[in-house]
N, CA, C and O atoms as a DFTB+ gen file, in Angstrom:
652 C
 N C O
     1  1      26.111      25.371      37.959
     2  2      25.342      24.095      38.417
     3  2      25.246      24.395      39.994
     4  3      24.142      24.410      40.538
     5  1      26.416      24.630      40.705
     6  2      26.628      24.588      42.180
     7  2      26.102      25.812      42.730
     8  3      25.743      25.823      43.907
     9  1      25.996      27.069      41.855
    10  2      25.579      28.166      42.415
    11  2      23.944      28.585      42.360
    12  3      23.427      29.553      42.918
    13  1      23.441      27.808      41.720
    14  2      21.669      27.932      42.276
    15  2      21.221      29.316      41.595
    16  3      21.761      30.045      40.763
    17  1      20.278      29.360      42.140
    18  2      19.513      30.824      41.355
    19  2      19.780      31.969      42.384
    20  3      20.792      31.964      43.085
    21  1      18.642      33.150      42.462
    22  2      18.674      34.143      43.118
    23  2      18.611      34.059      44.812
    24  3      17.678      33.493      45.384
    25  1      19.578      34.613      45.433
    26  2      19.592      34.683      46.979
    27  2      19.834      36.212      47.491
    28  3      20.340      37.107      46.814
    29  1      19.511      36.285      48.411
    30  2      19.774      37.339      49.290
    31  2      19.969      37.142      50.818
    32  3      19.253      37.744      51.618
    33  1      20.868      36.360      51.178
    34  2      20.978      35.848      52.628
    35  2      21.592      37.073      53.405
    36  3      22.625      37.642      53.053
    37  1      20.832      37.412      54.507
    38  2      21.166      38.596      55.401
    39  2      22.475      38.246      56.012
    40  3      23.257      39.136      56.343
    41  1      22.767      36.889      56.188
    42  2      24.056      36.593      56.979
    43  2      25.337      36.716      55.961
    44  3      26.492      36.697      56.386
    45  1      25.038      36.832      54.697
    46  2      26.183      36.994      53.650
    47  2      26.598      38.537      53.587
    48  3      26.233      39.206      52.621
    49  1      27.254      39.026      54.470
    50  2      27.501      40.474      54.132
    51  2      28.683      40.495      53.152
    52  3      29.170      41.604      52.932
    53  1      29.208      39.443      52.540
    54  2      30.119      39.672      51.605
    55  2      29.612      39.494      50.134
    56  3      30.346      39.822      49.202
    57  1      28.292      38.947      49.905
    58  2      27.819      38.625      48.828
    59  2      26.615      39.798      48.623
    60  3      26.641      40.669      47.753
    61  1      25.679      39.630      49.515
    62  2      24.382      40.327      49.270
    63  2      23.443      39.843      48.253
    64  3      23.266      38.625      48.269
    65  1      22.877      40.436      47.476
    66  2      22.120      39.918      46.477
    67  2      23.020      39.377      45.488
    68  3      24.026      39.968      45.095
    69  1      22.563      38.016      45.017
    70  2      23.559      37.091      44.184
    71  2      22.637      36.239      43.554
    72  3      21.669      35.775      44.156
    73  1      22.917      35.981      42.234
    74  2      22.259      35.098      41.211
    75  2      23.098      34.392      40.348
    76  3      23.781      35.006      39.528
    77  1      23.137      32.947      40.450
    78  2      24.061      32.013      39.937
    79  2      25.514      32.408      40.324
    80  3      26.447      32.347      39.523
    81  1      25.618      32.761      41.435
    82  2      26.989      33.010      41.887
    83  2      27.529      34.491      41.442
    84  3      28.722      34.778      41.542
    85  1      26.737      35.230      41.039
    86  2      27.240      36.570      40.470
    87  2      26.602      37.540      41.501
    88  3      25.371      37.567      41.499
    89  1      27.243      38.326      42.365
    90  2      26.939      39.397      43.115
    91  2      26.548      40.459      42.350
    92  3      26.948      40.642      41.200
    93  1      25.636      41.306      43.046
    94  2      25.317      42.683      42.367
    95  2      26.444      43.443      42.180
    96  3      26.530      43.996      41.083
    97  1      27.393      43.624      43.028
    98  2      28.465      44.488      42.739
    99  2      29.358      44.041      41.561
   100  3      30.088      44.763      40.882
   101  1      29.181      42.856      41.460
   102  2      30.260      42.276      40.280
   103  2      29.122      42.524      39.101
   104  3      29.598      43.113      38.131
   105  1      27.786      42.213      38.992
   106  2      27.000      42.662      37.990
   107  2      27.142      43.997      37.509
   108  3      27.271      44.288      36.320
   109  1      27.112      44.863      38.535
   110  2      27.149      46.478      38.080
   111  2      28.506      46.774      37.728
   112  3      28.660      47.876      37.202
   113  1      29.724      45.936      37.914
   114  2      31.022      46.154      37.368
   115  2      30.935      45.904      35.707
   116  3      31.616      46.412      34.816
   117  1      30.013      45.083      35.642
   118  2      30.140      44.877      34.009
   119  2      29.211      45.474      33.397
   120  3      29.525      45.947      32.304
   121  1      27.904      45.644      33.828
   122  2      26.757      46.202      33.038
   123  2      26.206      47.887      33.542
   124  3      25.280      48.570      33.106
   125  1      27.033      48.112      34.431
   126  2      26.692      49.541      34.886
   127  2      26.214      49.617      36.414
   128  3      25.708      48.645      36.974
   129  1      26.407      50.788      37.008
   130  2      26.130      51.133      38.533
   131  2      24.501      51.147      38.643
   132  3      23.929      50.841      39.689
   133  1      23.910      51.481      37.619
   134  2      22.549      51.567      37.475
   135  2      21.728      50.407      37.686
   136  3      20.536      50.517      37.970
   137  1      22.388      49.149      37.545
   138  2      21.939      47.844      37.564
   139  2      21.282      47.841      39.110
   140  3      21.692      48.563      40.019
   141  1      20.481      47.143      39.190
   142  2      19.499      46.858      40.466
   143  2      19.726      45.282      40.521
   144  3      20.204      44.568      39.639
   145  1      19.195      44.872      41.966
   146  2      18.861      43.553      42.156
   147  2      17.921      42.889      41.408
   148  3      18.007      41.681      41.190
   149  1      16.827      43.739      40.904
   150  2      15.895      43.173      40.000
   151  2      16.567      42.759      38.669
   152  3      16.312      41.680      38.136
   153  1      17.449      43.673      38.145
   154  2      18.104      43.450      36.878
   155  2      19.019      42.057      37.141
   156  3      19.105      41.182      36.279
   157  1      19.511      41.993      38.100
   158  2      20.344      40.763      38.475
   159  2      19.597      39.513      38.510
   160  3      20.101      38.509      38.008
   161  1      18.229      39.467      39.154
   162  2      17.278      38.437      39.024
   163  2      17.218      37.816      37.437
   164  3      17.067      36.623      37.176
   165  1      17.368      38.885      36.464
   166  2      16.943      38.389      35.224
   167  2      18.214      38.407      34.283
   168  3      18.132      38.634      33.076
   169  1      19.466      38.130      34.988
   170  2      20.767      37.958      34.358
   171  2      20.425      37.063      33.001
   172  3      19.475      36.281      33.025
   173  1      21.252      37.218      31.811
   174  2      20.909      36.269      30.759
   175  2      22.224      35.267      30.920
   176  3      23.278      35.412      31.540
   177  1      21.767      34.308      30.188
   178  2      23.067      33.335      29.965
   179  2      24.204      33.685      29.533
   180  3      25.227      33.260      30.070
   181  1      24.238      34.630      28.352
   182  2      25.299      35.383      27.788
   183  2      26.049      36.227      28.778
   184  3      27.275      36.136      28.842
   185  1      25.410      37.001      29.512
   186  2      25.977      37.848      30.717
   187  2      26.590      36.979      31.656
   188  3      27.659      37.271      32.192
   189  1      25.900      35.801      31.913
   190  2      26.553      34.826      33.165
   191  2      27.978      34.186      32.200
   192  3      29.018      33.975      32.823
   193  1      27.945      33.983      31.091
   194  2      29.152      33.316      30.657
   195  2      30.290      34.367      30.393
   196  3      31.481      34.057      30.438
   197  1      29.839      35.625      30.115
   198  2      30.745      36.689      29.956
   199  2      31.385      36.918      31.186
   200  3      32.614      36.974      31.142
   201  1      30.768      37.079      32.404
   202  2      31.237      37.347      33.694
   203  2      32.236      36.303      34.194
   204  3      33.312      36.630      34.696
   205  1      31.789      34.859      34.017
   206  2      32.515      33.894      34.372
   207  2      33.664      33.889      33.783
   208  3      34.657      33.726      34.492
   209  1      33.828      34.070      32.296
   210  2      34.864      33.878      31.665
   211  2      35.957      35.121      32.019
   212  3      37.131      34.918      32.328
   213  1      35.373      36.337      31.915
   214  2      36.201      37.434      32.003
   215  2      36.744      37.503      33.471
   216  3      37.922      37.684      33.778
   217  1      35.793      37.347      34.243
   218  2      36.108      37.738      35.724
   219  2      36.719      36.602      36.571
   220  3      37.263      36.916      37.629
   221  1      36.672      35.236      36.174
   222  2      36.966      34.214      36.916
   223  2      37.935      33.285      36.026
   224  3      39.134      33.227      36.300
   225  1      37.475      32.678      35.129
   226  2      38.261      31.779      34.337
   227  2      39.531      32.511      33.791
   228  3      40.616      31.945      33.921
   229  1      39.464      33.669      33.221
   230  2      40.512      34.403      32.617
   231  2      41.700      34.696      33.603
   232  3      42.897      34.565      33.348
   233  1      41.127      35.123      34.791
   234  2      42.060      35.466      35.985
   235  2      42.711      34.357      36.289
   236  3      43.798      34.594      36.818
   237  1      42.466      33.252      36.158
   238  2      43.379      31.896      36.652
   239  2      44.009      31.220      35.421
   240  3      44.582      30.132      35.474
   241  1      43.825      32.107      34.085
   242  2      44.265      31.505      33.018
   243  2      43.931      30.208      32.752
   244  3      44.824      29.406      32.481
   245  1      42.797      29.879      32.785
   246  2      42.132      28.632      32.905
   247  2      42.432      27.792      31.139
   248  3      42.632      26.584      31.011
   249  1      42.399      28.549      30.259
   250  2      42.879      27.964      28.972
   251  2      44.217      27.474      28.975
   252  3      44.609      26.611      28.189
   253  1      44.936      28.021      29.864
   254  2      46.532      27.640      30.022
   255  2      47.081      26.532      30.842
   256  3      48.236      26.110      30.780
   257  1      46.139      26.108      31.610
   258  2      46.094      25.029      32.501
   259  2      45.903      23.782      31.955
   260  3      44.818      23.498      31.449
   261  1      46.841      22.980      31.991
   262  2      47.215      21.491      31.189
   263  2      45.954      20.484      31.766
   264  3      45.380      19.686      31.025
   265  1      45.678      20.628      32.970
   266  2      44.885      19.555      33.557
   267  2      43.454      20.306      33.724
   268  3      43.367      21.383      34.314
   269  1      42.395      19.671      33.176
   270  2      41.025      20.381      32.975
   271  2      40.590      20.278      34.666
   272  3      40.007      21.218      35.207
   273  1      40.865      19.322      35.233
   274  2      40.476      18.986      36.672
   275  2      41.117      19.976      37.630
   276  3      40.489      20.359      38.618
   277  1      42.291      20.383      37.383
   278  2      43.167      21.569      38.244
   279  2      42.406      22.954      37.758
   280  3      42.029      23.822      38.544
   281  1      42.279      22.997      36.600
   282  2      41.489      24.305      36.070
   283  2      40.167      24.490      36.592
   284  3      39.766      25.576      37.012
   285  1      39.532      23.505      36.570
   286  2      38.024      23.534      37.264
   287  2      38.172      23.834      38.829
   288  3      37.539      24.737      39.375
   289  1      38.992      23.061      39.447
   290  2      39.234      23.482      41.010
   291  2      39.393      24.950      41.227
   292  3      38.598      25.637      41.869
   293  1      40.537      25.404      40.611
   294  2      41.137      26.751      40.578
   295  2      39.931      27.599      40.292
   296  3      39.630      28.430      41.149
   297  1      39.257      27.512      39.291
   298  2      38.360      28.397      38.791
   299  2      37.008      28.369      39.796
   300  3      36.444      29.435      40.043
   301  1      36.602      27.333      40.262
   302  2      35.629      27.165      41.373
   303  2      36.071      27.946      42.654
   304  3      35.205      28.575      43.262
   305  1      37.151      27.948      43.031
   306  2      37.808      28.457      44.082
   307  2      37.523      29.827      44.026
   308  3      36.853      30.340      44.922
   309  1      38.108      30.728      42.732
   310  2      37.774      31.735      42.813
   311  2      36.582      32.108      42.438
   312  3      36.343      33.285      42.709
   313  1      35.649      31.469      41.854
   314  2      34.167      31.785      41.795
   315  2      33.560      31.930      43.219
   316  3      32.799      32.848      43.522
   317  1      33.964      30.940      44.073
   318  2      33.322      30.945      45.543
   319  2      33.958      31.900      46.216
   320  3      33.249      32.588      46.950
   321  1      35.193      32.156      46.170
   322  2      35.850      33.037      47.130
   323  2      36.353      34.310      46.534
   324  3      36.960      34.950      47.392
   325  1      36.325      34.841      45.508
   326  2      36.794      35.819      44.891
   327  2      38.188      35.608      44.284
   328  3      38.845      34.572      44.386
   329  1      38.559      36.741      43.630
   330  2      40.023      36.772      43.109
   331  2      40.958      36.643      43.792
   332  3      42.062      36.502      43.267
   333  1      40.795      36.651      45.334
   334  2      41.827      36.826      46.350
   335  2      42.218      35.010      46.259
   336  3      43.352      34.541      46.360
   337  1      41.220      34.399      46.092
   338  2      41.561      32.798      46.042
   339  2      42.856      32.684      45.134
   340  3      43.602      31.784      45.519
   341  1      43.268      33.326      44.108
   342  2      44.462      33.173      43.601
   343  2      45.518      33.002      44.531
   344  3      46.201      31.978      44.510
   345  1      45.734      34.012      45.434
   346  2      46.950      34.176      46.258
   347  2      46.784      32.802      47.114
   348  3      47.804      32.151      47.341
   349  1      45.393      32.296      47.646
   350  2      45.360      31.051      48.301
   351  2      45.790      29.941      47.545
   352  3      46.426      29.040      48.089
   353  1      45.528      29.917      46.432
   354  2      46.112      28.668      45.363
   355  2      47.695      28.744      45.603
   356  3      48.413      27.818      45.979
   357  1      48.078      30.061      45.301
   358  2      49.541      30.162      45.251
   359  2      50.449      29.863      46.591
   360  3      51.624      29.500      46.544
   361  1      49.690      30.082      47.796
   362  2      50.072      29.455      49.064
   363  2      50.024      28.069      49.145
   364  3      50.872      27.455      49.792
   365  1      49.192      27.556      48.602
   366  2      48.856      26.020      48.580
   367  2      50.147      25.351      47.765
   368  3      50.809      24.384      48.142
   369  1      50.303      26.037      46.692
   370  2      51.391      25.480      45.922
   371  2      52.803      25.870      46.612
   372  3      53.696      25.027      46.524
   373  1      53.063      27.025      47.261
   374  2      54.287      27.276      47.725
   375  2      54.465      26.341      48.829
   376  3      55.501      25.679      48.898
   377  1      53.457      26.223      49.777
   378  2      53.522      25.498      50.988
   379  2      53.461      23.873      50.763
   380  3      53.722      23.037      51.628
   381  1      53.077      23.620      49.468
   382  2      52.983      22.097      49.094
   383  2      54.222      21.512      48.473
   384  3      54.222      20.368      48.019
   385  1      55.366      22.362      48.451
   386  2      56.371      21.986      47.772
   387  2      56.877      22.427      46.398
   388  3      57.635      21.824      45.638
   389  1      56.247      23.691      46.242
   390  2      56.552      24.526      45.185
   391  2      56.921      25.758      45.387
   392  3      56.375      26.740      44.884
   393  1      58.105      25.770      46.324
   394  2      58.565      27.223      47.060
   395  2      58.692      28.218      46.020
   396  3      58.379      29.367      46.334
   397  1      59.123      27.981      44.746
   398  2      59.153      29.046      44.019
   399  2      58.293      29.782      43.347
   400  3      58.556      30.545      42.417
   401  1      56.850      29.466      44.005
   402  2      55.596      30.188      43.553
   403  2      55.792      31.322      44.733
   404  3      56.358      31.160      45.814
   405  1      55.195      32.461      44.247
   406  2      55.204      33.561      45.080
   407  2      53.654      34.098      45.126
   408  3      53.014      34.508      44.158
   409  1      53.234      34.004      46.397
   410  2      51.683      34.344      46.677
   411  2      51.462      35.804      46.453
   412  3      51.469      36.619      47.376
   413  1      51.250      36.134      45.103
   414  2      51.351      37.567      44.786
   415  2      49.767      37.934      44.152
   416  3      49.426      39.105      43.986
   417  1      48.972      36.913      43.865
   418  2      47.717      37.295      43.301
   419  2      47.544      37.243      42.030
   420  3      46.434      37.289      41.500
   421  1      48.886      37.118      41.275
   422  2      49.083      37.006      39.828
   423  2      49.382      35.717      39.304
   424  3      50.356      35.121      39.763
   425  1      48.598      35.129      38.293
   426  2      48.896      33.698      37.718
   427  2      49.926      34.078      36.509
   428  3      49.594      34.226      35.333
   429  1      51.167      34.198      37.008
   430  2      52.302      34.242      36.097
   431  2      53.190      33.131      35.705
   432  3      52.701      32.001      35.678
   433  1      54.384      33.296      35.409
   434  2      55.129      32.058      34.681
   435  2      55.240      31.210      35.897
   436  3      54.986      30.028      35.662
   437  1      55.530      31.462      37.055
   438  2      56.063      30.314      38.252
   439  2      54.718      29.704      38.574
   440  3      54.680      28.473      38.575
   441  1      53.690      30.318      38.828
   442  2      52.405      29.721      39.186
   443  2      51.961      28.682      38.193
   444  3      51.559      27.584      38.579
   445  1      52.035      29.051      36.756
   446  2      51.779      28.235      35.621
   447  2      52.485      27.038      35.639
   448  3      51.941      25.940      35.520
   449  1      53.875      27.241      35.806
   450  2      54.841      25.982      36.013
   451  2      54.425      25.279      37.014
   452  3      54.264      24.118      36.639
   453  1      54.172      25.419      38.110
   454  2      53.492      24.586      39.302
   455  2      52.542      24.011      38.922
   456  3      52.451      22.826      39.240
   457  1      51.500      24.609      38.119
   458  2      50.178      23.969      37.826
   459  2      50.368      23.059      36.602
   460  3      49.643      22.075      36.452
   461  1      51.295      23.365      35.762
   462  2      51.418      22.508      34.501
   463  2      52.520      21.380      34.461
   464  3      52.267      20.291      33.947
   465  1      53.835      21.688      35.056
   466  2      54.566      20.955      34.828
   467  2      54.784      19.665      35.949
   468  3      55.423      18.650      35.673
   469  1      54.140      19.914      37.228
   470  2      54.131      18.984      38.346
   471  2      52.963      17.908      37.913
   472  3      52.178      17.966      36.966
   473  1      53.127      16.863      38.979
   474  2      52.331      15.716      38.901
   475  2      50.786      16.456      39.005
   476  3      50.529      17.041      40.057
   477  1      49.854      16.431      38.014
   478  2      48.522      17.174      38.141
   479  2      47.677      16.435      39.436
   480  3      47.091      17.202      40.199
   481  1      47.618      15.292      39.642
   482  2      46.955      14.693      40.767
   483  2      47.500      15.314      42.279
   484  3      46.806      15.506      43.278
   485  1      48.880      15.550      42.123
   486  2      49.403      15.948      43.180
   487  2      49.038      17.526      43.725
   488  3      48.785      17.965      44.846
   489  1      49.136      18.156      42.383
   490  2      48.506      19.388      42.641
   491  2      47.319      19.797      42.885
   492  3      47.107      20.861      43.467
   493  1      46.375      18.988      42.463
   494  2      44.867      18.940      42.676
   495  2      44.631      18.649      44.086
   496  3      43.803      19.211      44.802
   497  1      45.360      17.806      44.387
   498  2      45.133      17.248      45.785
   499  2      45.639      18.640      47.025
   500  3      44.952      18.982      47.987
   501  1      46.694      19.103      46.720
   502  2      47.362      19.985      47.397
   503  2      46.207      21.281      47.437
   504  3      45.845      21.841      48.471
   505  1      45.844      21.530      46.375
   506  2      45.039      22.962      46.238
   507  2      43.727      22.477      47.320
   508  3      43.364      23.043      48.351
   509  1      43.220      21.320      46.728
   510  2      41.917      20.840      47.370
   511  2      42.074      20.842      49.086
   512  3      41.180      21.317      49.785
   513  1      43.187      20.314      49.608
   514  2      43.410      20.395      50.821
   515  2      43.580      21.659      51.433
   516  3      43.020      21.902      52.502
   517  1      44.262      22.445      50.891
   518  2      44.451      23.886      51.205
   519  2      43.113      24.522      51.283
   520  3      42.811      25.097      52.329
   521  1      42.263      24.482      50.275
   522  2      40.941      25.114      50.115
   523  2      40.169      24.743      51.517
   524  3      39.681      25.660      52.179
   525  1      40.074      23.461      51.929
   526  2      39.197      22.883      52.735
   527  2      40.129      23.603      54.152
   528  3      39.385      24.106      54.993
   529  1      41.161      23.658      54.364
   530  2      41.745      24.261      55.480
   531  2      41.338      26.016      55.593
   532  3      41.122      26.633      56.636
   533  1      41.317      26.559      54.183
   534  2      41.014      28.010      54.184
   535  2      39.881      28.230      54.744
   536  3      39.800      29.094      55.617
   537  1      38.700      27.437      54.323
   538  2      37.248      27.371      54.734
   539  2      37.319      27.508      56.329
   540  3      36.994      28.493      56.993
   541  1      37.819      26.293      56.779
   542  2      37.860      26.230      58.317
   543  2      38.746      27.478      58.948
   544  3      38.513      27.857      60.096
   545  1      39.491      27.927      58.362
   546  2      40.313      29.018      59.063
   547  2      39.220      30.377      59.023
   548  3      39.223      31.216      59.924
   549  1      38.347      30.444      57.900
   550  2      37.617      31.538      57.939
   551  2      36.499      31.450      59.084
   552  3      36.145      32.433      59.736
   553  1      36.029      30.268      59.238
   554  2      35.107      30.010      60.472
   555  2      35.993      30.319      61.729
   556  3      35.691      31.168      62.567
   557  1      36.969      29.644      61.765
   558  2      37.933      29.912      63.297
   559  2      38.001      31.407      63.384
   560  3      38.033      31.852      64.531
   561  1      38.030      32.315      62.349
   562  2      38.385      33.641      62.635
   563  2      36.912      34.415      62.664
   564  3      36.805      35.611      62.937
   565  1      35.983      33.693      62.394
   566  2      34.729      34.528      62.334
   567  2      33.617      33.412      62.357
   568  3      33.124      32.974      61.317
   569  1      33.216      32.933      63.759
   570  2      32.307      32.014      63.822
   571  2      31.063      32.243      63.253
   572  3      30.358      31.277      62.961
   573  1      30.658      33.477      63.035
   574  2      29.283      33.708      62.261
   575  2      29.216      33.095      60.897
   576  3      28.125      32.901      60.361
   577  1      30.418      32.763      60.281
   578  2      30.447      31.901      58.908
   579  2      30.331      30.532      58.943
   580  3      30.418      29.830      57.935
   581  1      30.127      30.094      60.121
   582  2      29.885      28.677      60.445
   583  2      28.555      28.061      59.561
   584  3      28.443      26.948      59.048
   585  1      27.665      29.115      59.573
   586  2      26.363      28.558      58.872
   587  2      26.776      28.396      57.367
   588  3      25.945      27.798      56.684
   589  1      27.821      28.789      56.782
   590  2      28.125      28.637      55.314
   591  2      29.022      27.399      55.158
   592  3      29.066      26.866      54.050
   593  1      29.762      26.884      56.205
   594  2      30.858      26.090      56.143
   595  2      30.420      24.668      55.362
   596  3      31.020      24.254      54.370
   597  1      29.236      23.968      55.999
   598  2      28.692      22.807      55.455
   599  2      28.584      22.793      53.920
   600  3      28.961      21.833      53.247
   601  1      28.005      24.001      53.367
   602  2      27.826      24.165      52.000
   603  2      29.266      24.288      51.318
   604  3      29.501      23.729      50.247
   605  1      30.184      25.027      51.975
   606  2      31.333      25.220      51.255
   607  2      32.028      23.699      50.773
   608  3      32.446      23.313      49.681
   609  1      31.946      23.060      52.079
   610  2      32.716      21.746      52.124
   611  2      32.163      20.812      51.209
   612  3      32.893      20.058      50.565
   613  1      30.790      20.806      51.093
   614  2      30.054      19.994      50.206
   615  2      30.250      20.475      48.527
   616  3      30.333      19.645      47.622
   617  1      30.301      21.822      48.333
   618  2      30.888      22.116      47.189
   619  2      32.253      21.594      46.877
   620  3      32.515      21.115      45.773
   621  1      33.085      21.681      47.805
   622  2      34.420      21.112      47.520
   623  2      34.386      19.748      47.446
   624  3      35.298      19.319      46.740
   625  1      33.647      18.869      47.928
   626  2      33.870      17.571      47.923
   627  2      33.178      17.050      46.428
   628  3      33.428      15.986      45.861
   629  1      32.365      17.974      46.034
   630  2      31.826      17.322      44.624
   631  2      32.613      17.710      43.508
   632  3      32.224      17.490      42.361
   633  1      33.767      18.310      43.776
   634  2      34.950      18.566      42.482
   635  2      35.819      17.309      42.900
   636  3      36.248      17.063      44.027
   637  1      35.997      16.502      41.640
   638  2      36.799      15.387      41.652
   639  2      38.019      15.608      40.361
   640  3      37.965      16.411      39.429
   641  1      39.038      14.666      40.655
   642  2      39.924      14.639      39.852
   643  2      39.578      13.653      38.716
   644  3      39.274      12.499      39.019
   645  1      39.605      14.004      37.555
   646  2      39.255      13.176      36.085
   647  2      40.635      13.126      35.491
   648  3      41.381      14.098      35.377
   649  1      40.897      11.888      35.125
   650  2      42.106      11.885      34.211
   651  2      41.953      12.526      32.879
   652  3      42.901      12.553      32.094
């Protein structure tokens, strides 16, 4: 819903050709190096589901996160920022009072413990606040990215905690 359709924004040197949030490089990883931007334009629903589940949802072990709201927030972070967002989630947890979480980029036992055993609303708020700060740090470090900040923040504000 939030990803939209095909875009090729010349200002986005990280993404390039993208359709429904899937970059051409990611599409080629799943369906072969011979895939082109035109193939990506025609991505099927089944291909989208496969990539989102395997490349993003499963990376955060979304099925194992007890709170759907926390799982959705984490998955959306990884979709929007790549699998490096896992380490950002872990940094948020570590700095937010869950010091036993090691920011190693792997959702293991301690990360899952923090996501599931703590107050889910608190965890949601910690990750959301960190994510906002993360986007602002990106722009502070690379002012050319400022053109994307409003969209990133709007996307984040549309993710709500639901009981």
